[in-house]
N, C-alpha and C positions, 0 to 999 in steps of 0.2 A: 514677348518683351520688344526690347529695342533693337537687341543685334539680329542681323540675318546671315545665314550662309554665307549670300551671295557677297557680303562686304568683306568678306574674311577670306583668306589663302591658307595654306596648309601650314600647321605648326613646324616652326626651324628651330626655336630657341630652347628648347628643353621640354619636358611633360607639360600637360594642361596648359599651354600657351598657344594659342592661336594669332597669327598676325595679320593686323588689320590692312587693307589694301590702300585703303584712304587715309589723310591727315584727320578726318572728321573722328573717326573712329578710333584711332589713338589718342585723340582728345578727350572722347569718352572712356575709355578705359583707365587713362590718368586721372579725371575728374573723380572717378569711384573711387580711387587709391586715394588721392589728394583729400576727399572730403571726411574719409575713415581717420587719415592720418591729423587735419585738423581737429575732427570732431576729439581724439585722443587727447591732443593737449592745448584744446580750448576752454573746454567745460569742466567744470570743478566737480563732475558726477561722482556718485558711491559707483562702487567697482562691481557690484551685481550689475544696476543700470547698463553701465559702460560693457561690459560681459555680454547683456543682451542684446542689446544695441550691436555690437559689432557681430555677433553672431548672425542676425537677421542680415542685416548690411551685406556679409560675406554669403549669406546662401543666397539673397537676392541677384549677386553676381555671379555665382556660380550657376543658378538656374538660367541667369541669360546667356552665359557662354559657354557651359560643357555642352548640351546637344549640338552647338555648333562643331564642336572637335570630333564629334562621332559621325555627324553626316555630312561633313565637307568634303568636294569630289577630290580624289586624286587620281591620277593616271599611275599606271606601272612603273614608272620610273620614280615619280615620288614614294610609292610605297619602298621599292627598293632601296632609296636614298634614307628614308627615315629606319628602316629596319637594319642598315650597316651602320646610320648613328646611334640609335638605341644599344646595337651590339656594343660598340667600341663603349660607350657611356658606360655601360652595364659590367664590362669586362675591367674598365678602369675603376670604379666604384670598388671591383673583389679587390683588384690590387690595392686600393686606399685600406681595406679593411685587412686582410693578412698583413700589409706593411704595420700597421697598428697593432695587431695581436703580436707580432712578433718584437716591435719594441717594448708591449707591455711584458711580457715574457724576459726578454732580456733585464729590461729594468726590474723587475719584482726578483731575478736570481741572482742579480747582482745587490741585492738588500737580504739576500738568503731567504725569502719569501716565496710563496708558491700558491698565487691567486689568478684567477679567469676571469675574465672580462667578458661576462655572459651575455649582454647586450651585442658584441662583434661575433661571439660564437654562434648566437641564434641567427643573426644575418646570414653569416656563412652557411649554416646550416640549410635555411631554408633558402638559400639560394641554390641550393645544392639539390635540394625537394622538386622545386619550382622547375629547375632546368631539365632534370630526369623526367617529370612528367612531360613537360612540354615535348623533349623530344620524342618519347615514348608514343606519346599521341598524335604526333605529327608523322611519323612516321611511319604507322599504321594507316594515317591519311591518306598519303600520297605512295602506298604501295600498287 
């Protein structure tokens, strides 16, 4: 497609985001996003057509950019920076999930109700499972 890995650098600002090296590729990404936005606010299409065009457009964008994210060249320092950033973001999200669950529990207890936010509970449960499996596999790999 249009995007080539030589035109991008490692992702710095979150998951699934590569940073263009040149102004032209920033323009490319913003035009892709702007087209979708203009399409949604300007044409009076029915919801089914709007959904189909949106999905096709996003698939084109993803097919163009996602391979770059997996093949972009990074040195050891960049791997380490990314790993630490991902770890910090994950722990912050866990803190937010736990805080939200505690807030819900306190609010419900004050109303004399016992309810569980299953979405939050499942998110924490699967975080523990994924972290445990990752630790187990990595410890075995590096022994």
